[in-house]
C-alpha positions as CSV (number, residue, x, y, z in Angstrom):
1,M,0.0,0.0,0.0
2,N,1.4,3.4,-1.0
3,L,0.5,5.7,2.0
4,G,2.2,8.6,0.3
5,R,-0.1,8.6,-2.6
6,T,-1.9,12.0,-2.9
7,L,-5.6,12.4,-3.5
8,P,-6.6,13.8,-6.9
9,R,-7.1,17.6,-6.8
10,L,-10.6,18.9,-7.4
11,P,-11.0,21.3,-10.3
12,A,-11.1,24.9,-9.1
13,L,-14.3,26.8,-9.7
14,P,-14.1,29.6,-12.2
15,L,-13.9,33.0,-10.6
16,K,-17.4,33.9,-11.8
17,H,-19.0,30.9,-10.2
18,A,-17.0,31.3,-7.0
19,L,-18.3,34.9,-6.7
20,M,-21.9,33.7,-7.3
21,V,-21.5,31.1,-4.5
22,A,-20.2,33.7,-2.1
23,V,-23.0,36.1,-2.9
24,V,-25.6,33.3,-2.3
25,L,-24.0,32.4,1.0
26,L,-24.0,36.0,2.2
27,L,-27.6,36.5,1.2
28,A,-28.6,33.4,3.0
29,A,-26.8,34.5,6.2
30,A,-28.5,38.0,6.0
31,A,-31.9,36.4,5.4
32,A,-31.5,34.1,8.4
33,R,-30.6,37.1,10.6
34,V,-33.6,39.1,9.4
35,L,-36.0,36.2,9.8
36,T,-34.7,35.2,13.3
37,P,-37.0,36.9,15.9
38,Q,-35.3,39.5,18.0
39,L,-36.9,38.8,21.4
40,S,-38.0,41.8,23.4
41,E,-38.8,42.0,27.1
42,V,-41.2,44.1,29.2
43,R,-40.2,47.6,30.3
44,D,-41.4,50.1,32.8
45,I,-40.4,47.8,35.7
46,V,-40.8,49.0,39.3
47,E,-39.2,47.9,42.6
48,L,-42.1,46.1,44.2
49,E,-40.7,46.3,47.8
50,S,-41.1,50.1,47.7
51,A,-44.1,50.2,45.3
52,L,-46.4,48.0,47.5
53,P,-47.7,50.4,50.2
54,S,-47.4,49.7,53.9
55,R,-50.7,51.4,54.6
56,F,-53.8,51.7,52.3
57,G,-57.6,51.9,53.0
58,P,-58.3,50.1,56.2
59,W,-55.1,48.0,56.0
60,R,-51.7,48.5,57.6
61,E,-48.5,46.4,57.4
62,L,-48.1,44.2,60.4
63,P,-44.7,42.8,61.5
64,S,-45.4,39.0,61.6
65,P,-43.4,36.3,63.3
66,L,-45.1,33.6,61.1
67,I,-43.3,32.3,58.1
68,Q,-45.4,32.2,55.0
69,V,-45.5,29.3,52.5
70,N,-42.7,29.9,50.0
71,V,-43.5,30.8,46.4
72,A,-40.8,28.4,45.2
73,L,-40.8,24.7,45.1
74,D,-39.0,22.8,48.0
75,R,-35.3,22.4,47.4
76,E,-35.4,24.3,44.1
77,A,-32.0,25.1,42.7
78,S,-31.2,28.8,42.7
79,L,-30.5,28.7,38.9
80,D,-34.0,27.5,38.3
81,Q,-35.7,30.3,40.3
82,P,-38.3,32.0,38.1
83,Y,-38.5,35.2,40.2
84,D,-36.6,38.4,40.1
85,Q,-38.6,40.1,42.8
86,V,-40.4,38.5,45.8
87,V,-42.3,40.5,48.5
88,M,-44.0,38.7,51.4
89,R,-45.9,40.7,54.1
90,A,-48.7,40.6,56.6
91,Y,-51.4,43.2,56.8
92,Q,-54.1,43.9,59.4
93,R,-57.5,45.5,58.8
94,D,-59.0,48.0,61.2
95,D,-61.3,45.2,62.6
96,G,-58.3,42.9,63.4
97,A,-58.5,40.6,60.3
98,V,-54.9,39.6,59.2
99,V,-54.1,38.8,55.6
100,Y,-50.8,37.5,54.3
101,L,-49.6,38.8,50.9
102,A,-47.1,37.2,48.6
103,V,-46.1,38.8,45.3
104,A,-43.5,37.1,43.1
105,W,-42.5,38.6,39.7
106,G,-40.2,37.2,37.0
107,R,-38.9,39.1,34.0
108,R,-38.4,36.0,31.7
109,Q,-40.8,33.1,31.6
110,R,-39.6,30.0,29.8
111,Q,-41.0,26.5,29.3
112,E,-38.7,25.1,31.9
113,V,-38.6,28.0,34.4
114,K,-41.8,29.9,35.1
115,V,-44.1,31.1,37.9
116,H,-45.2,28.2,40.1
117,R,-48.8,27.4,40.8
118,P,-49.6,27.8,44.6
119,D,-51.1,24.3,44.8
120,L,-47.7,22.8,43.8
121,C,-45.9,25.1,46.3
122,Y,-48.2,24.2,49.2
123,T,-48.1,20.5,48.4
124,A,-44.3,20.6,48.3
125,Q,-44.2,22.1,51.7
126,G,-46.4,19.6,53.5
127,Y,-50.0,20.9,52.9
128,R,-52.9,19.0,51.3
129,V,-54.9,20.9,48.8
130,A,-58.5,20.3,50.0
131,S,-60.2,22.4,47.3
132,L,-59.2,24.4,44.3
133,A,-61.7,26.3,42.2
134,S,-61.7,29.1,39.6
135,Q,-62.8,32.5,40.8
136,R,-63.4,35.7,38.9
137,F,-62.3,38.8,40.8
138,D,-64.9,41.3,39.6
139,D,-63.7,44.1,41.9
140,I,-60.2,44.0,40.4
141,D,-59.9,45.4,36.8
142,S,-57.0,44.4,34.5
143,P,-56.4,46.1,31.1
144,D,-58.6,43.3,29.7
145,G,-61.4,43.2,32.3
146,A,-62.0,41.4,35.5
147,V,-59.2,39.2,36.8
148,P,-59.6,35.4,36.6
149,G,-57.9,33.6,39.4
150,K,-58.4,30.8,42.0
151,R,-59.6,30.0,45.5
152,M,-57.7,27.3,47.3
153,L,-58.0,25.7,50.7
154,A,-54.8,24.1,51.9
155,L,-54.7,22.0,55.1
156,G,-51.7,21.1,57.1
157,R,-50.8,19.6,60.5
158,R,-50.9,23.0,62.2
159,G,-54.0,24.3,60.5
160,G,-54.9,25.5,57.1
161,E,-55.0,28.5,54.8
162,A,-57.7,30.0,52.6
163,V,-55.9,31.4,49.5
164,S,-57.0,33.7,46.8
165,Y,-54.6,34.2,43.9
166,W,-54.0,34.9,40.3
167,M,-51.1,34.2,38.0
168,R,-50.3,36.3,34.9
169,I,-47.9,35.1,32.2
170,G,-47.5,37.8,29.6
171,E,-51.1,38.6,28.4
172,L,-52.5,35.4,29.9
173,F,-54.1,35.0,33.3
174,S,-52.9,31.4,33.6
175,E,-55.2,28.7,35.0
176,D,-54.0,25.7,33.0
177,A,-50.4,24.4,32.7
178,W,-50.7,23.4,29.0
179,E,-52.3,26.7,28.1
180,T,-49.4,28.5,29.8
181,R,-46.8,26.5,27.8
182,L,-48.6,27.3,24.5
183,H,-48.8,31.0,25.4
184,I,-45.1,31.1,26.1
185,L,-44.4,29.4,22.8
186,R,-46.6,31.8,20.9
187,Q,-45.0,34.8,22.6
188,G,-41.6,33.5,21.6
189,L,-42.7,33.1,17.9
190,D,-44.0,36.7,18.0
191,G,-40.6,37.9,19.2
192,R,-41.5,38.5,22.9
193,I,-40.3,37.1,26.2
194,P,-43.3,37.3,28.6
195,D,-42.9,38.3,32.2
196,G,-44.9,36.5,34.9
197,V,-46.4,37.3,38.3
198,L,-48.1,35.5,41.1
199,V,-50.3,37.6,43.4
200,R,-51.4,35.6,46.5
201,A,-53.4,36.6,49.6
202,S,-54.2,34.1,52.3
203,M,-55.7,33.8,55.8
204,R,-55.2,31.2,58.5
205,V,-58.2,29.0,58.9
206,R,-59.1,25.7,60.5
207,D,-61.6,24.2,58.1
208,A,-63.8,24.7,55.0
209,R,-66.4,26.7,56.9
210,E,-63.8,29.3,58.0
211,A,-62.4,29.4,54.5
212,E,-65.8,30.4,53.1
213,Q,-65.7,33.4,55.4
214,A,-62.0,34.2,54.7
215,W,-62.0,34.3,50.9
216,P,-64.2,37.5,50.6
217,V,-61.8,39.1,53.0
218,T,-58.7,38.2,51.0
219,E,-60.3,39.3,47.8
220,A,-61.4,42.6,49.3
221,F,-57.8,43.1,50.4
222,L,-56.5,42.5,46.9
223,A,-59.0,45.0,45.5
224,D,-58.0,47.6,48.0
225,L,-54.3,46.9,47.3
226,T,-54.5,47.2,43.5
227,S,-56.5,50.3,43.7
228,A,-53.8,51.9,45.9
229,L,-50.9,51.1,43.5
230,S,-49.2,53.5,41.1
231,P,-50.0,52.8,37.4
232,P,-46.6,51.1,36.7
233,A,-47.1,48.8,39.7
234,R,-50.6,48.0,38.7
235,R,-49.4,47.1,35.2
236,M,-46.8,44.7,36.7
237,L,-49.5,42.9,38.8
238,L,-52.4,43.1,36.3
239,G,-50.9,43.1,32.9
240,W,-49.5,45.5,30.3
241,G,-52.5,45.3,27.9
242,R,-52.7,43.6,24.6
243,P,-50.4,45.0,21.8
């Protein structure tokens, strides 16, 4: 075997043909760049810690020794956290009612990292979801009308919580996991990266009977809160409006 044998040389393209090939490649690269969506993010972001008032209507912020249920899943890696801002507080009404508020906002919602549903967070932290039902918050107006959300009763070893909440992913008030995934995909195809927010209000209860009495209080609290916000903060919690 002659290892030193050289392979036959391919004929060189004529200069004219070579220039044509180069032009075609350049046009293809330019077209690919033009057709690739340039993803845009939401703007007009506010710092929620300072934007959420400590006193509004009949409510005032109350230092609380109780630890709220986390908005993240148990043992979640920091790299997979979907939130850029989290605010957790307790408020007391003039008549003594205490409501716990959790607001968690993320700038970029992706298929694998997005706002968590409270039923998953509560379950991951030892609660049993006794009931979960859709609820329309008619006293809270978003850019597209009344806010659709959920009422949840979660029971644990030391009592339960009646929870009222909504989740917004981009333009969608999310109630279904698959609908959320499809919305994120559509937003990406349109060249947008949606933001996401969870707004959750809860009260300590012992059973379903107390939960029925607590939900109107948590929802009145959320209506009072959103009414007291500045326009940019309202947009972060309730949506930016359809383009």
